[in-house]
C-alpha positions, 0 to 999 in steps of 0.5 A: 159772729164775734170774730168776724165783727171784731176782725172787720171792725178793727181793720176798718177802724185802722184803715179809717184812722190812718186815712183821717190822720193823713188828711189832718196832717195834710190840712195842717201843713197847708197841702189840702184846704179845709174845704177839700179836707171835708170831701176827702174826709167823707171819701175816706169814711166810705173807703173805711166802711167798705169793710162792712160789706166784706164783713157781712159777706164773710159772715154770710159765706163762712158762718151762715152757709151762704145765706143771710137775712137782711136783719142779720146782715144789718146786725153784723154791719152795724156792729162792724160800723160801731167798732169803726166809729169808736176808732174814728172818735178816739183818733179824732180826740187824740188828734184834736186835743194834742195837735189842733186844739184850735180846730173850733176856732179855725172852723168857725172862722172858715164858716164866717168867711164863707158866709161873707164870701157868699154875700151874707147880710149884716143880720145873717153875719151876726146870726152866723157869728152867734151860731159859731160862738155857740158851736165853739162853746159846745165843742169845748165840752168833751162829752159833746165833742165826742157825741158830735164826732160820733154823729159825724161818722155814724150816718155814713156807716149806717148807710154803708151797712144798709146798702151792704145788707140789701146787696148781700141778703140771700135767702136759703133756696128751697128744693128745685122743681125737679126734686119737688116733682120727684117727691110728689110722684 
């Protein structure tokens, strides 16, 4: 199991890191708006986590002789997802600290502009500004930054793992009715 988890986790992690880095570069160069960057970001997460499906299938077909329970598939998928999440977090931290250390400021400004564009009242704007000030303060803490980044991607991996485990679970087949009839006679 370890080999399959590592191979598919590393492939998934590399795919996701590469795609996210490209999207960040496109956002920084103004080729992609930050709002569209979020959609593209979650799309790339799903694409990266497709390897969870293939990892579970590989385990089922090559290690578990064509059968796998939901719980075992969930275990394999979660381990692959965790490796992928670590790659994502490390990639984001490298990009964040080296290339866009003002990300929290940009994000906060965008959220405040969005609230304004949607006609927020003065009270709602004050609340949004306070919320964004707290976000920037929390995001400046590296531990919270890592935790927030992990919690951004992990639900996507968990969802892909559960769906893949449900699709790929396959119980061992019992003897055919012909074989049972022959055994009883």
